C-alpha positions in Angstrom: 16.2 4.7 -0.1 16.2 7.1 2.4 15.0 7.4 5.9 11.9 9.2 6.6 13.5 11.5 8.7 16.2 12.4 6.8 13.7 13.5 3.8 12.0 16.0 6.3 15.2 17.0 6.8 16.1 17.6 3.6 12.9 19.1 3.1 13.0 21.6 5.1 17.0 22.7 4.3 15.5 23.2 0.7 12.5 25.4 2.3 15.0 27.2 4.2 17.1 27.8 1.3 14.1 29.1 -0.7 13.3 31.1 1.5 16.8 32.8 1.2 16.5 32.8 -2.4 13.1 34.7 -2.4 14.7 37.5 0.0 17.3 37.8 -2.1 15.1 38.4 -5.1 15.6 35.2 -7.1 12.1 34.0 -7.3 12.5 31.7 -10.0 14.9 29.9 -8.1 13.2 29.6 -4.8 10.0 28.4 -6.8 12.1 25.9 -8.5 13.4 24.9 -4.7 10.3 24.5 -3.3 9.0 22.1 -6.2 12.2 20.0 -5.3 11.4 20.2 -1.7 7.9 19.2 -2.4 9.2 16.0 -3.9 11.6 15.0 -0.6 7.7 15.4 0.8 5.7 13.4 -1.5 8.3 10.5 -0.6 7.9 10.7 2.8 4.2 10.0 2.5 4.4 7.3 -0.7 7.8 5.3 -0.5 9.9 5.1 -3.2 10.4 1.8 -3.3 6.8 0.9 -2.7 5.8 2.4 -5.6 8.2 0.5 -7.5 7.0 -2.9 -6.0 3.5 -1.7 -7.2 4.7 -0.4 -10.9 6.3 -4.4 -10.6 2.6 -5.7 -9.4 1.1 -3.9 -11.8 3.1 -5.9 -14.9 2.0 -9.1 -12.8 6.1 -9.6 -11.8 5.7 -10.9 -8.5 9.6 -12.2 -8.5 10.3 -8.6 -9.1 8.3 -6.8 -6.4 9.3 -9.6 -3.7 12.8 -8.0 -4.8 11.7 -4.4 -4.6 10.1 -4.8 -1.1 13.4 -7.1 0.5 15.0 -3.8 -0.2 13.1 -2.5 2.6 15.0 -4.0 5.8 13.4 -2.6 9.0 9.8 -1.6 7.7 8.5 -0.8 11.6 10.9 2.1 11.7 11.9 3.2 8.1 8.2 3.4 6.7 5.3 5.5 8.3 1.9 3.5 9.5 0.4 3.5 6.0 3.3 2.3 4.2 3.4 -0.4 6.2 -0.4 -1.4 5.6 0.7 -1.2 1.8 4.1 -3.2 2.6 1.6 -6.1 4.2 -1.0 -5.9 1.7 1.8 -6.6 -1.7 3.5 -9.2 1.1 -0.2 -10.7 1.3 -0.8 -10.6 -2.8 2.7 -12.5 -3.3 1.9 -14.9 -0.5 -1.9 -15.4 -1.7 0.0 -17.5 -4.6 2.0 -19.3 -2.1 1.1 -19.9 1.4 -2.4 -19.1 2.4 -1.5 -19.1 6.0 1.0 -16.4 5.6 -0.9 -14.4 3.3 -3.8 -14.3 6.0 -1.1 -12.9 8.4 -0.1 -10.2 6.0 -4.1 -9.1 5.1 -4.9 -8.9 8.3 -1.8 -6.8 9.2 -2.0 -4.7 6.3 -5.5 -3.9 7.5 -5.0 -3.4 11.1 -2.3 -1.0 10.0 -4.6 0.6 7.4 -4.8 1.5 4.2 -5.5 4.9 2.0 -7.8 4.0 -0.8 -11.1 1.9 -0.2 -10.5 -0.6 -3.3 -7.4 -1.7 -1.5 -9.2 -2.4 2.0 -11.9 -4.2 -0.2 -9.4 -6.5 -1.9 -7.6 -7.1 1.2 -11.0 -8.4 2.7 -12.0 -10.3 -0.6 -8.8 -12.1 -0.5 -9.5 -12.5 3.3 -12.6 -13.9 2.3 -11.3 -16.2 0.0 -8.8 -17.6 2.1 -11.5 -18.2 5.0 -13.6 -19.7 2.5 -10.6 -22.5 1.4 -10.5 -23.1 5.1 -13.9 -23.5 5.8 -15.3 -20.8 7.9 -17.9 -20.1 6.0 -19.3 -17.2 8.1 -16.0 -15.5 8.6 -16.1 -15.8 4.5 -19.3 -14.5 4.1 -18.9 -10.9 7.1 -15.9 -10.2 4.4 -17.5 -10.4 1.4 -20.3 -8.2 3.2 -17.9 -5.8 4.0 -15.8 -6.2 1.1 -19.2 -5.0 -0.8 -20.0 -2.2 0.9 -16.7 -0.8 0.1 -16.6 -1.3 -3.7 -17.9 2.1 -4.4 -16.5 1.6 -8.1 -18.1 -1.9 -8.6 -14.6 -3.0 -9.8 -14.5 -6.0 -7.7 -18.9 -6.8 -8.3 -17.8 -9.9 -10.6 -15.4 -11.8 -8.2 -17.6 -11.0 -5.2 -20.8 -13.0 -7.3 -18.1 -15.6 -7.9 -17.5 -16.0 -4.5 -20.6 -15.7 -3.5 -21.5 -18.7 -5.7 -18.8 -20.4 -4.7 -20.3 -20.1 -0.8 -23.7 -21.5 -2.3 -22.0 -24.7 -2.9 -19.7 -25.3 0.7 
């Protein structure tokens, strides 16, 4: 909701007031204010709208996810680089149900901007492999599948990767 720089300014002002409270001897107030400032610092790195979009995505409500993402007017200036990656990642998931060309564009942009978790990178590459397979680009799909397999350390995508490899043999 707030601009990313505004969040840091608010956090800085709260920390300054917390230090003042410590100097005055009000230790409890200072600790509470530091905890309050940590919320703003957390929201600097994790955008609240993207968090709400992920909650909608967990409920498999693509329209609700799209609605929450629509509230971010200018992602290039209002989001940190990793947040822009997740913004594009969520759009890629949404458009993978509707328009594969758009989804491919969003997934590639998300990978370029960067995603924090290996699972998310593996999922994006797996989705790109599926899109490449549907567009009959077997070599690219094979490469992306191998990269996704390397990134899937918890073996959460093993079944999907095996299924896609079996489909690749049919092509």
